C-alpha positions, 0 to 999 in steps of 0.5 A: 354570808361573810367568811367569818360566818362560814368559819363559825358555822364549820366550827360549831354548826350541826353536821348532817351527812348524806351519801353525796352532801354534807350539810352544816346548820346553825341558828343565826340572829338574823331571823332568815335562812341563809344558804352557802354552797361549796363545790370543790374541783374534786366534783368535776370540771367547771360545767359540772360544778356550776350545774351542781350549784344551780341544782342546790340553789334551786332546791333551796329556792323551791323548798325554803318554806320547809327548811328550818327558819332562822338558820345559816346553812352550808351545803358541801357537795362530795366528789360523787355528786356530779351526776345527780339530777334535781330529783335525786338532790331533792330526795337526798337533802329532803331526808335530812332537812325536812320535818326534823327538829334541828336545833 
């Protein structure tokens, strides 16, 4: 994804919020689901931020078939997301992304 894709998604994408994450979704013309991850310094030091990014990417990899197809998706971690483990991330993001009509 290019910067312009992120900016466009932030302006006109559907916003889904959870306790620890904000998910921005918008259909794309590419036909594949693309992921962007944003984890700011407010989440923690570099080790914590990288861990959160790895967990989010693993969630995406394992659940790609259950996510809305043909969408651009940006997952933004909120400052309190640092101590989460994979299972809590899966549960929280799954509630807003799985089995829903998002378009």
